[in-house]
LOPA-28277 format. One record per residue (C-alpha): residue number from 1; x, y, z. Coordinates in pm, 1 decimal. Example, Ala and Ser with C-alpha at 12.3 -4.5 7.8 and 13.67 -1.06 7.14 Angstrom:
REM LOPA-28277
[1 [1230.0 -450.0 780.0]]
[2 [1367.0 -106.0 714.0]]
//
This chain:
REM LOPA-28277
[1 [6702.6 -3143.9 -205.5]]
[2 [6611.8 -2879.3 46.6]]
[3 [6284.8 -3022.8 200.9]]
[4 [6265.6 -2718.4 418.0]]
[5 [6198.4 -2497.9 114.1]]
[6 [5957.7 -2724.6 -63.0]]
[7 [5720.0 -2815.8 236.0]]
[8 [5572.7 -2457.8 267.7]]
[9 [5502.0 -2474.4 -109.7]]
[10 [5356.0 -2805.5 -77.7]]
[11 [5121.0 -2684.3 204.4]]
[12 [5012.8 -2367.4 -5.0]]
[13 [4919.2 -2581.3 -281.2]]
[14 [4738.1 -2829.3 -86.4]]
[15 [4539.8 -2532.5 94.7]]
[16 [4437.4 -2378.5 -264.0]]
[17 [4333.8 -2695.8 -407.5]]
[18 [4103.2 -2799.3 -91.5]]
[19 [3955.5 -2472.5 -49.8]]
[20 [3818.0 -2428.2 -402.0]]
[21 [3585.5 -2745.4 -379.1]]
[22 [3445.4 -2587.3 -33.8]]
[23 [3364.9 -2245.3 -199.4]]
[24 [3195.5 -2459.6 -487.3]]
[25 [2985.7 -2649.8 -225.7]]
[26 [2894.0 -2326.7 -28.4]]
[27 [2763.8 -2180.1 -363.9]]
[28 [2570.9 -2494.8 -416.2]]
[29 [2420.2 -2496.7 -86.0]]
[30 [2301.5 -2142.4 -133.2]]
[31 [2144.1 -2224.0 -454.6]]
[32 [1947.3 -2522.7 -309.3]]
[33 [1819.9 -2279.9 -30.0]]
[34 [1680.6 -2053.4 -320.2]]
[35 [1530.3 -2362.1 -491.8]]
[36 [1385.7 -2498.6 -195.7]]
[37 [1222.8 -2129.5 -112.6]]
[38 [1079.4 -2150.5 -467.7]]
[39 [932.7 -2518.8 -397.0]]
[40 [778.8 -2396.6 -71.0]]
[41 [572.4 -2127.2 -272.1]]
[42 [486.1 -2358.7 -556.5]]
[43 [371.6 -2616.0 -302.6]]
[44 [165.6 -2360.4 -110.3]]
[45 [-52.3 -2275.1 -428.3]]
[46 [-161.1 -2635.7 -457.5]]
[47 [-361.5 -2601.6 -138.7]]
[48 [-653.6 -2414.1 -252.5]]
[49 [-833.7 -2406.2 78.0]]
[50 [-523.3 -2324.9 269.9]]
[51 [-329.5 -2122.0 30.3]]
[52 [-230.1 -1756.1 82.3]]
[53 [-508.2 -1543.5 -84.4]]
[54 [-420.0 -1397.3 -424.7]]
[55 [-532.5 -1061.8 -297.9]]
[56 [-254.4 -1066.5 -2.7]]
[57 [3.4 -1163.4 -249.1]]
[58 [-70.2 -889.2 -488.2]]
[59 [-51.7 -643.3 -230.1]]
[60 [272.1 -769.1 -71.4]]
[61 [579.2 -536.3 -55.4]]
[62 [816.1 -825.7 12.4]]
[63 [809.0 -1197.9 72.0]]
[64 [1026.9 -1400.2 285.7]]
[65 [1025.5 -1763.6 256.8]]
[66 [1200.6 -1989.9 510.5]]
[67 [1205.8 -2371.7 440.7]]
[68 [1265.4 -2629.1 706.4]]
[69 [1230.9 -2414.4 1010.3]]
[70 [1342.7 -2638.5 1316.3]]
[71 [1269.0 -2610.7 1699.3]]
[72 [1592.1 -2552.8 1896.2]]
[73 [1534.4 -2839.5 2157.3]]
[74 [1793.1 -2659.7 2391.5]]
[75 [1576.4 -2332.4 2413.4]]
[76 [1223.0 -2375.4 2512.8]]
[77 [1009.3 -2279.8 2231.8]]
[78 [1289.1 -2164.2 2027.8]]
[79 [1335.6 -2204.3 1649.4]]
[80 [1572.9 -2153.0 1373.7]]
[81 [1583.8 -2132.1 1006.0]]
[82 [1746.2 -1999.2 688.3]]
[83 [1574.9 -1857.1 387.5]]
[84 [1546.4 -1582.9 144.8]]
[85 [1377.5 -1251.6 133.7]]
[86 [1257.2 -1080.9 -213.9]]
[87 [1126.6 -733.0 -248.5]]
[88 [877.6 -609.8 -491.7]]
[89 [1045.8 -313.5 -727.8]]
[90 [890.3 1.4 -869.1]]
[91 [771.1 -185.6 -1177.4]]
[92 [584.4 -463.4 -983.5]]
[93 [824.1 -726.1 -1034.6]]
[94 [1036.4 -899.2 -794.7]]
[95 [1393.7 -898.8 -693.6]]
[96 [1685.8 -1146.3 -661.6]]
[97 [1700.2 -1307.4 -325.3]]
[98 [1859.5 -1181.4 -18.4]]
[99 [1920.9 -1438.3 240.7]]
[100 [1802.5 -1430.4 604.8]]
[101 [1794.4 -1589.8 912.9]]
[102 [1489.1 -1665.5 1137.4]]
[103 [1561.8 -1705.3 1502.5]]
[104 [1359.1 -1709.0 1829.3]]
[105 [988.5 -1727.4 1911.1]]
[106 [786.8 -2008.1 1824.4]]
[107 [649.4 -2143.8 1477.2]]
[108 [388.6 -2358.6 1658.8]]
[109 [537.9 -2680.6 1537.7]]
[110 [288.3 -2986.3 1610.6]]
[111 [406.0 -3262.6 1840.0]]
[112 [630.9 -3481.3 1661.8]]
[113 [704.6 -3248.0 1364.3]]
[114 [1065.2 -3214.7 1282.6]]
[115 [1042.7 -2874.5 1079.6]]
[116 [787.1 -2661.9 904.8]]
[117 [808.0 -2413.5 620.1]]
[118 [735.9 -2045.9 720.4]]
[119 [627.3 -1760.5 470.6]]
[120 [605.0 -1374.6 580.9]]
[121 [431.9 -1160.8 371.1]]
[122 [523.9 -803.1 417.2]]
[123 [231.8 -557.6 402.3]]
[124 [390.3 -243.5 455.6]]
[125 [709.6 -47.7 387.9]]
[126 [791.0 -2.8 725.5]]
[127 [815.2 -370.7 822.5]]
[128 [1063.5 -404.3 511.2]]
[129 [1270.5 -117.6 645.3]]
[130 [1305.3 -276.0 968.6]]
[131 [1408.4 -610.0 840.2]]
[132 [1670.1 -425.8 643.0]]
[133 [1807.4 -221.9 938.4]]
[134 [1820.2 -539.5 1137.5]]
[135 [1553.3 -435.4 1369.4]]
[136 [1271.7 -691.2 1283.6]]
[137 [1094.7 -864.2 1565.3]]
[138 [744.2 -953.2 1554.5]]
[139 [550.7 -842.7 1843.4]]
[140 [818.1 -572.1 1899.8]]
[141 [925.5 -330.1 1623.8]]
[142 [703.4 -512.2 1382.3]]
[143 [318.3 -603.0 1409.9]]
[144 [225.7 -935.0 1285.5]]
[145 [-74.7 -1160.9 1301.8]]
[146 [-163.3 -1526.8 1158.0]]
[147 [-236.4 -1450.9 798.3]]
[148 [-583.8 -1535.5 626.3]]
[149 [-600.9 -1840.3 409.2]]
[150 [-824.0 -1964.9 121.6]]
[151 [-910.0 -1864.9 -245.7]]
[152 [-1174.5 -1591.1 -137.2]]
[153 [-1058.4 -1227.7 -153.1]]
[154 [-947.1 -1073.9 164.0]]
[155 [-1134.4 -741.7 280.1]]
[156 [-1003.8 -564.3 573.3]]
[157 [-1192.4 -331.6 765.7]]
[158 [-919.1 -275.1 1024.6]]
[159 [-566.9 -164.5 1057.5]]
[160 [-360.8 -392.1 834.6]]
[161 [-67.4 -538.6 1034.0]]
[162 [285.3 -500.3 909.3]]
[163 [315.7 -850.8 815.9]]
[164 [107.9 -1180.9 799.1]]
[165 [266.8 -1496.5 892.7]]
[166 [196.3 -1844.6 753.5]]
[167 [338.7 -2201.6 837.9]]
[168 [315.7 -2528.4 668.6]]
[169 [288.0 -2820.5 903.4]]
[170 [396.0 -3194.3 838.4]]
[171 [69.1 -3264.2 653.6]]
[172 [171.5 -3016.5 391.9]]
[173 [-98.1 -2778.6 468.7]]
[174 [-32.1 -2396.2 523.3]]
[175 [-243.4 -2194.9 755.3]]
[176 [-192.6 -1856.9 964.2]]
[177 [25.4 -1910.8 1250.1]]
[178 [163.2 -1658.5 1515.3]]
[179 [539.1 -1618.8 1520.1]]
[180 [539.2 -1372.6 1836.7]]
[181 [884.7 -1312.0 1917.4]]
[182 [1059.9 -1419.4 1610.7]]
[183 [1344.9 -1212.0 1450.3]]
[184 [1453.4 -1184.9 1140.0]]
[185 [1824.3 -1093.9 1022.0]]
[186 [2037.4 -1083.0 714.2]]
[187 [2255.2 -1376.9 641.3]]
[188 [2566.4 -1172.2 492.0]]
[189 [2758.8 -1512.6 454.6]]
[190 [2513.6 -1685.2 271.7]]
[191 [2481.0 -1365.0 44.5]]
[192 [2859.3 -1374.0 -24.4]]
[193 [2841.3 -1754.3 -122.2]]
[194 [2542.6 -1704.9 -363.4]]
[195 [2649.8 -1406.9 -558.3]]
[196 [3040.3 -1466.4 -514.8]]
[197 [3097.6 -1120.7 -359.4]]
[198 [3180.4 -1017.8 14.0]]
[199 [3015.4 -740.5 174.2]]
[200 [2719.0 -675.4 -31.8]]
[201 [2434.0 -443.1 90.1]]
[202 [2080.9 -548.1 56.6]]
[203 [2013.4 -250.2 -151.6]]
[204 [2255.6 -373.4 -430.1]]
[205 [2120.1 -716.5 -406.3]]
[206 [1766.0 -604.9 -474.3]]
[207 [1846.9 -340.3 -713.7]]
[208 [1967.5 -618.7 -939.3]]
[209 [2304.6 -484.1 -988.0]]
[210 [2459.2 -827.0 -887.5]]
[211 [2491.4 -1079.8 -1117.7]]
[212 [2305.0 -1390.2 -975.4]]
[213 [2281.5 -1766.3 -1055.3]]
[214 [1975.5 -1909.0 -1239.6]]
[215 [1817.7 -2025.4 -945.6]]
[216 [1753.1 -1636.8 -869.9]]
[217 [1572.8 -1613.1 -1214.8]]
[218 [1374.4 -1908.1 -1149.5]]
[219 [1253.2 -1768.7 -815.6]]
[220 [1163.7 -1447.3 -953.1]]
[221 [970.6 -1610.8 -1247.3]]
[222 [764.5 -1808.2 -974.3]]
[223 [693.7 -1485.2 -779.7]]
[224 [603.7 -1286.7 -1075.4]]
[225 [354.5 -1573.9 -1179.0]]
[226 [202.8 -1620.8 -823.0]]
[227 [228.9 -1258.5 -680.2]]
[228 [188.0 -1015.1 -978.0]]
[229 [126.7 -660.2 -848.5]]
[230 [-256.3 -585.3 -820.2]]
//
């Protein structure tokens, strides 16, 4: 038997059989990220005195949810987290999620806190366009402020900021916290893992042209329940 001929074939089979579980695991991780984002929004609605006002959610152009944002110890005040972005469509419903990465700035983690959940409510089309163009930085290309909280309707007498920002602390309570200096960028790798297609554009994802796992449907239903168009 010619082992020199058989060995390359054996190595090829090994690579193929071991790479499939890795791909499946990556897809499952992406699905867990979507489920975690949905749970963050659901949990936020249970805190009546600290929840995002209905009037804010109903006017939202888009919503980013980033669970478990951690402070990077090697960068003073630095943070990093991965989450999702969903866009309101022309009919008032919500799109399938696109994956995003939050970096830089500070989310105001309390002393001793390991992580916080972040929600960014997009109030203007300009802020969404900046995010899609990879040019989203709070306090720079996009204006943002700590968002109002509570069950009472919000009335604005001044210029509406591009986004409202919210952070859930270790007590599980949401509050408006500034994310000055934070950047939001597209996570193309996670998009490919979740949808099973490389090189997907945000526009294609948000248009609904791409088949998505059930987790995307569950997220859309939750957003449609808590943030219907006003």
